[in-house]
C-alpha positions as CSV (number, residue, x, y, z in Angstrom):
1,X,-86.7,70.1,-48.3
2,X,-89.8,68.5,-45.6
3,X,-87.4,66.7,-42.7
4,X,-86.4,63.5,-42.5
5,X,-88.6,61.1,-40.3
6,X,-87.2,59.3,-37.4
7,X,-85.9,55.9,-38.9
8,X,-87.2,55.9,-41.9
9,X,-87.0,57.5,-45.6
10,X,-88.4,60.5,-46.6
11,X,-91.5,59.8,-48.6
12,X,-90.8,62.2,-51.1
13,X,-88.0,60.4,-52.2
14,X,-89.8,57.1,-52.5
15,X,-93.0,58.2,-54.1
16,X,-91.9,57.2,-57.7
17,X,-91.7,53.8,-58.5
18,X,-88.0,54.5,-60.3
19,X,-86.7,56.5,-57.4
20,X,-87.5,53.2,-55.0
21,X,-85.9,50.8,-58.4
22,X,-82.7,53.0,-58.0
23,X,-83.0,52.9,-53.8
24,X,-82.4,49.2,-54.7
25,X,-80.0,49.4,-56.8
26,X,-78.0,51.4,-54.2
27,X,-78.4,49.0,-50.9
28,X,-79.0,45.6,-52.1
29,X,-75.4,45.3,-54.0
30,X,-73.6,46.9,-50.8
31,X,-75.4,44.2,-48.6
32,X,-73.2,41.6,-49.7
33,X,-70.5,43.4,-49.3
34,X,-71.2,44.7,-45.5
35,X,-71.4,40.8,-44.8
36,X,-68.3,39.5,-46.0
37,X,-66.8,42.1,-44.6
38,X,-68.3,41.4,-41.1
39,X,-67.8,37.5,-41.8
40,X,-64.0,38.4,-42.2
41,X,-63.7,40.4,-38.7
42,X,-65.5,37.8,-36.7
43,X,-63.2,35.0,-38.3
44,X,-60.0,36.8,-37.4
45,X,-61.5,37.9,-34.2
46,X,-62.1,34.3,-33.2
47,X,-58.8,33.0,-34.5
48,X,-57.3,35.3,-31.6
49,X,-59.9,34.1,-29.5
50,X,-61.0,37.8,-28.9
51,X,-64.7,37.3,-29.9
52,X,-66.5,38.1,-26.7
53,X,-70.3,37.5,-26.1
54,X,-72.8,40.0,-25.6
55,X,-72.4,41.6,-22.0
56,X,-69.5,39.0,-21.4
57,X,-67.2,40.2,-19.0
58,X,-63.6,41.8,-19.3
59,X,-62.0,38.8,-21.0
60,X,-64.4,36.6,-21.4
61,X,-64.5,35.0,-24.6
62,X,-66.9,32.6,-26.5
63,X,-64.8,30.1,-26.6
64,X,-62.5,28.1,-24.7
65,X,-58.1,28.8,-25.4
66,X,-55.1,26.9,-25.3
67,X,-51.7,28.3,-25.1
68,X,-51.8,28.7,-29.1
69,X,-47.7,28.1,-29.4
70,X,-48.3,24.7,-27.4
71,X,-50.8,23.4,-28.8
72,X,-48.3,23.4,-31.8
73,X,-46.1,21.4,-30.2
74,X,-48.2,18.8,-28.1
75,X,-47.0,15.4,-29.8
76,X,-48.7,13.8,-26.8
77,X,-51.9,14.3,-24.3
78,X,-52.5,12.5,-21.1
79,X,-55.5,12.5,-19.5
80,X,-55.7,12.0,-15.5
81,X,-57.8,10.9,-13.8
82,X,-58.0,13.3,-10.7
83,X,-58.2,12.0,-7.0
84,X,-57.4,15.0,-5.0
85,X,-56.4,18.7,-5.4
86,X,-52.6,19.2,-5.1
87,X,-51.1,20.0,-2.0
88,X,-49.1,22.6,-3.0
89,X,-50.0,26.1,-6.4
90,X,-47.9,24.9,-9.3
91,X,-47.7,21.0,-8.9
92,X,-49.5,18.5,-11.1
93,X,-52.5,17.2,-9.9
94,X,-52.3,13.6,-8.5
95,X,-54.5,11.0,-10.1
96,X,-53.5,7.8,-12.3
97,X,-52.9,8.0,-16.0
98,X,-56.1,6.8,-18.2
99,X,-55.1,7.5,-22.0
100,X,-52.7,8.4,-24.0
101,X,-53.2,10.5,-26.7
102,X,-50.7,11.3,-30.0
103,X,-50.9,12.7,-33.5
104,X,-54.7,12.5,-34.7
105,X,-56.2,11.9,-31.6
106,X,-54.3,14.4,-30.1
107,X,-54.8,17.6,-32.4
108,X,-58.9,16.7,-32.1
109,X,-59.1,16.6,-28.3
110,X,-57.3,19.8,-28.6
111,X,-59.7,20.9,-31.3
112,X,-62.3,19.7,-28.7
113,X,-61.1,21.4,-25.8
114,X,-61.0,24.8,-27.7
115,X,-64.6,24.5,-29.4
116,X,-65.9,24.3,-26.1
117,X,-68.6,27.6,-25.6
118,X,-67.5,30.4,-22.5
119,X,-69.6,30.8,-20.0
120,X,-69.8,32.5,-16.2
121,X,-68.6,31.1,-13.1
122,X,-70.0,29.1,-11.0
123,X,-69.3,29.0,-7.3
124,X,-69.8,26.1,-6.2
125,X,-66.1,25.5,-5.9
126,X,-63.5,23.7,-7.3
127,X,-63.7,20.2,-7.7
128,X,-61.9,18.9,-10.4
129,X,-62.5,14.9,-11.5
130,X,-60.1,15.2,-15.3
131,X,-57.2,16.6,-16.5
132,X,-55.3,16.5,-19.8
133,X,-50.7,17.0,-19.9
134,X,-49.4,17.8,-23.0
135,X,-46.0,16.8,-23.9
136,X,-43.5,18.1,-26.1
137,X,-41.5,15.6,-28.7
138,X,-38.3,15.3,-25.4
139,X,-41.6,14.2,-23.1
140,X,-40.0,16.4,-20.3
141,X,-41.9,19.1,-18.0
142,X,-45.6,18.9,-19.6
143,X,-46.5,22.1,-21.6
144,X,-49.7,22.7,-20.0
145,X,-51.9,20.5,-17.8
146,X,-55.8,21.6,-17.7
147,X,-57.7,20.4,-14.8
148,X,-61.5,20.8,-15.9
149,X,-64.9,20.7,-13.9
150,X,-67.7,19.8,-15.2
151,X,-69.9,21.0,-11.8
152,X,-68.4,24.6,-11.9
153,X,-67.9,24.7,-15.5
154,X,-64.2,25.8,-14.5
155,X,-61.1,25.0,-15.6
156,X,-57.6,26.2,-14.5
157,X,-54.2,25.7,-16.8
158,X,-51.0,25.7,-15.2
159,X,-47.5,24.6,-17.5
160,X,-44.2,26.2,-18.9
161,X,-45.8,27.3,-22.0
162,X,-49.6,28.7,-19.9
163,X,-49.8,32.7,-19.9
164,X,-51.6,34.0,-16.5
165,X,-54.7,35.2,-18.9
166,X,-55.4,31.7,-20.0
167,X,-54.7,30.3,-16.1
168,X,-58.7,30.3,-15.2
169,X,-61.2,30.3,-18.0
170,X,-64.9,29.1,-17.6
171,X,-66.7,26.9,-20.3
172,X,-70.4,25.6,-20.9
173,X,-70.2,22.1,-18.7
174,X,-73.9,21.4,-20.5
175,X,-72.9,22.5,-24.3
176,X,-72.9,19.7,-26.7
177,X,-68.8,19.8,-27.0
178,X,-68.4,19.6,-23.2
179,X,-70.3,16.6,-23.0
180,X,-68.4,14.8,-25.9
181,X,-65.4,15.2,-24.0
182,X,-66.9,13.7,-20.5
183,X,-67.2,11.6,-22.7
184,X,-64.2,10.7,-23.9
185,X,-62.8,11.0,-20.8
186,X,-65.1,8.7,-19.0
187,X,-64.6,6.3,-22.1
188,X,-60.9,6.4,-21.0
189,X,-61.3,5.0,-18.0
190,X,-64.1,3.0,-18.1
191,X,-62.9,1.1,-14.8
192,X,-61.3,4.5,-12.6
193,X,-64.0,6.2,-10.2
194,X,-64.0,8.8,-7.5
195,X,-66.5,7.8,-5.1
196,X,-69.4,10.8,-4.5
197,X,-68.1,12.6,-8.0
198,X,-70.7,12.6,-11.4
199,X,-67.6,14.0,-13.8
């Protein structure tokens, strides 16, 4: 029996039309099955935030992640136009509240945040211009506060519902989702600004 050529099918197998037809009948029905299995696996991985970009570092995901339990219990989002960095670790970002979103508005914004594509770290210094604070119906301490730096593509999260692995993430600030989010922030506070900062 002739050896199989590398990366191909032995010519002896496909020299007759009936063998070609048999090969097609075996391969074609299985392709949709493989595709469905692959699609389901990708969907499940995305729902857990575990889909990785090719070449991405360990722990980096394709999309921004918010604390799942916090998202489920959030009833209000507060938008903060940040004026300066906190003076101590874990303290809320100083600034002026520019908008409050509830109901479907809050849900849509969180969905938009979670759709932000991942990115690599840009070492230009973390200088966030905006943050969002999420509150449960008690309106007590924030479940999480996410501060966005659109220059260095970095998000830093803190709060009672934030696990350590979600505290620092990187997003593609040039993606359409990021532009849409920044537009929402700016539209919520057209009269507010920070001198010298574009974000």
